[in-house]
C-alpha positions in Angstrom: 0.1 -0.2 0.1 2.6 2.2 0.9 4.4 1.5 -1.9 1.7 2.1 -4.3 1.7 5.8 -2.8 5.0 6.2 -3.2 4.9 5.2 -7.2 1.3 7.6 -7.4 3.4 10.4 -5.6 6.5 9.9 -8.0 4.1 9.6 -11.1 2.6 13.0 -10.1 5.6 14.8 -9.8 6.9 13.6 -12.9 4.0 14.6 -14.7 4.5 18.5 -13.2 8.2 18.3 -14.0 7.0 17.0 -17.7 4.3 20.3 -18.1 6.7 22.4 -16.7 9.7 21.8 -19.3 6.6 22.0 -21.8 5.6 25.5 -20.8 9.2 26.5 -20.4 10.0 25.3 -23.9 6.7 27.8 -25.5 8.1 30.4 -23.3 11.5 30.2 -24.7 10.1 29.5 -28.0 7.8 32.9 -27.9 11.1 35.0 -26.9 13.6 33.5 -29.4 10.8 33.9 -32.0 11.4 37.2 -32.5 15.1 36.9 -32.4 15.7 37.2 -36.4 19.0 37.0 -37.6 19.3 40.9 -38.7 22.5 41.4 -41.6 20.0 43.7 -43.5 17.0 45.7 -41.6 15.2 45.7 -45.1 14.8 42.1 -45.7 13.8 41.3 -42.0 9.8 40.3 -42.3 8.5 42.4 -39.5 4.9 41.1 -40.7 5.4 37.7 -39.5 7.0 38.1 -36.3 6.3 39.1 -32.6 7.2 42.7 -31.3 7.7 43.8 -27.7 7.1 47.4 -27.3 9.2 49.1 -24.5 8.3 50.4 -21.3 10.5 53.4 -22.5 9.1 56.2 -24.6 9.5 59.4 -26.2 6.2 60.4 -25.6 7.1 61.8 -21.8 3.7 63.5 -21.5 1.0 62.7 -18.6 -2.7 63.0 -17.9 -5.5 63.8 -20.3 -5.2 61.2 -22.8 -1.8 62.7 -23.5 0.2 60.3 -22.0 2.3 57.1 -23.8 1.0 53.8 -23.8 2.8 50.8 -21.9 4.6 48.1 -22.9 2.6 45.6 -25.3 3.3 42.5 -27.3 1.7 42.6 -30.8 1.9 38.5 -32.9 1.7 39.9 -36.0 0.8 37.7 -39.2 0.5 39.6 -42.4 1.1 42.8 -40.5 -2.3 42.3 -38.1 -2.2 41.3 -34.6 -5.8 40.5 -33.0 -6.5 40.6 -29.2 -8.7 38.5 -27.6 -10.0 38.9 -24.0 -11.3 35.1 -24.0 -12.1 32.0 -25.8 -15.9 33.3 -26.6 -14.2 36.0 -28.4 -11.8 33.9 -30.3 -14.5 31.3 -31.5 -17.0 33.9 -32.4 -14.1 35.6 -34.3 -14.8 38.8 -32.6 -11.5 40.2 -31.5 -11.4 42.9 -28.7 -8.7 44.9 -30.4 -6.8 44.6 -33.4 -3.0 46.0 -34.5 -2.3 46.5 -38.1 1.2 48.0 -39.7 -0.2 51.2 -41.0 3.3 52.4 -42.4 6.6 50.8 -43.1 9.5 53.2 -44.2 13.1 53.2 -44.5 15.1 56.1 -43.6 19.2 55.9 -43.8 20.9 58.2 -41.8 24.4 60.0 -43.0 26.7 58.5 -40.1 24.7 55.7 -39.1 22.8 52.1 -39.8 19.2 52.2 -42.0 16.7 52.5 -39.8 13.2 50.8 -40.4 10.2 52.4 -39.1 6.9 51.4 -38.5 3.3 52.7 -37.5 1.6 50.1 -35.4 -1.8 51.2 -34.9 -4.1 49.4 -32.1 -7.9 50.1 -32.6 -10.6 49.2 -29.8 -13.3 47.2 -32.3 -15.4 46.3 -29.4 -15.7 49.8 -28.1 -14.1 53.7 -28.6 -10.6 54.1 -28.5 -7.0 53.8 -30.7 -3.6 54.4 -30.1 -0.5 53.6 -32.4 3.3 53.5 -32.1 6.1 54.8 -34.0 8.9 52.2 -33.8 12.2 52.3 -35.4 14.3 49.0 -35.6 18.1 48.9 -36.8 20.2 45.9 -36.9 23.1 45.4 -34.6 25.4 42.8 -34.0 23.8 40.5 -36.3 20.4 41.3 -34.5 17.1 43.5 -34.3 17.3 46.1 -31.7 14.7 48.6 -31.6 15.8 52.3 -31.5 12.9 54.4 -31.3 9.5 54.5 -30.3 6.7 57.2 -29.5 3.3 56.1 -28.5 0.1 58.5 -28.0 -3.5 57.9 -28.2 -5.5 58.9 -31.6 -2.0 59.2 -33.0 0.6 60.1 -33.7 1.3 60.8 -37.5 4.7 59.9 -38.4 6.6 61.4 -41.8 10.3 61.8 -42.9 11.3 64.9 -43.3 14.0 66.6 -45.1 17.3 65.3 -44.5 15.9 61.8 -42.7 14.6 64.1 -40.1 11.9 62.2 -38.3 8.6 64.2 -38.2 6.0 63.3 -35.3 2.7 64.8 -34.7 0.7 64.3 -31.9 -2.7 65.1 -30.9 -3.1 66.9 -28.0 -6.1 66.8 -25.8 -6.9 70.4 -23.4 -8.7 70.5 -20.0 -12.3 70.8 -21.8 -11.8 68.4 -24.7 -14.0 65.0 -25.3 -12.2 61.6 -26.0 -13.5 62.0 -29.4 -12.0 65.4 -30.1 -8.2 66.2 -29.2 -8.4 70.1 -29.9 -4.2 70.8 -30.0 -1.4 69.3 -32.3 2.4 69.5 -31.1 5.3 68.7 -33.9 8.4 66.9 -32.9 11.6 66.9 -34.7 14.2 64.5 -34.3 17.7 64.6 -36.0 20.1 61.1 -35.9 23.0 62.1 -33.6 26.1 60.3 -35.4 28.0 60.6 -31.7 25.2 58.8 -30.3 23.9 56.8 -33.2 20.4 57.8 -32.1 17.6 59.9 -33.1 17.6 62.8 -30.8 14.7 65.5 -30.5 15.9 68.8 -31.7 12.5 71.0 -31.4 8.7 70.9 -30.5 6.3 73.6 -31.9 3.1 73.5 -30.2 1.1 73.5 -27.0 2.1 72.6 -23.6 -0.4 70.2 -22.6 -2.3 70.6 -18.9 -1.2 68.1 -16.7 -4.4 67.6 -14.8 -5.1 63.8 -14.9 -8.8 62.9 -16.6 
C-alpha cells in the first residue's frame, strides 16, 4: 500500500516536471521567435513576427489622454495582430482589438545604420479608443534592436522630413476636450545623432499640455 502511494506521488511529480518543461520550452520559443538574424534591416520580415514594445517611450507627457501607452506585445501575421479577451471571442471571431502595421518606412542616416520605421495602430473594435506606436529598428551585432519608440492616443502621425529628419505630430487634449476630439497638435522633430547613434529630439512646436488627470 505504502509502495503504491509512493509510486503515485512519483508519477504526479514526473507529470508536473514534464509540464513545467513543456511550458518553459513554449515560453523560450516565444521569446526567440522575434530574434530573427539581422544583416540588412530591409529584409527582416516584421509583418510576421512578435514585436514587444519598450517601457521607455519618447512621449514624456502625462494625463488627459496625452500619456504614452504601456509596453505591449503584438503577435503579427501578415501585419495584423488581434486581441481576444476570452475563448468565446476567439470562437466567434470577434476580437476585442486589432493592431495593424499601417506604415513601413526606411531612413538611412548619413553616419549610421539604416533604420526601419513602422507605425503600428491598435483599434478597440468593441468600443471607443485607438492608439499608435512609431517604432524604429536597426541591425546591430547580427540581431534586430529597437532604436526608437513614440506612442500616443489617436496618433501619432509620422513622416520623414528633409535630411532624413523624423517628424511626429501628436494630438493634444485640452482640459475641456472630449475623448473623441483633441483640439490641439504638437509637432516634434528628431535628427540623427552620429556620436550617440540614435535619433535625438531637436525641436517641439505646439502647446504645452495641461497636466491634470482625467
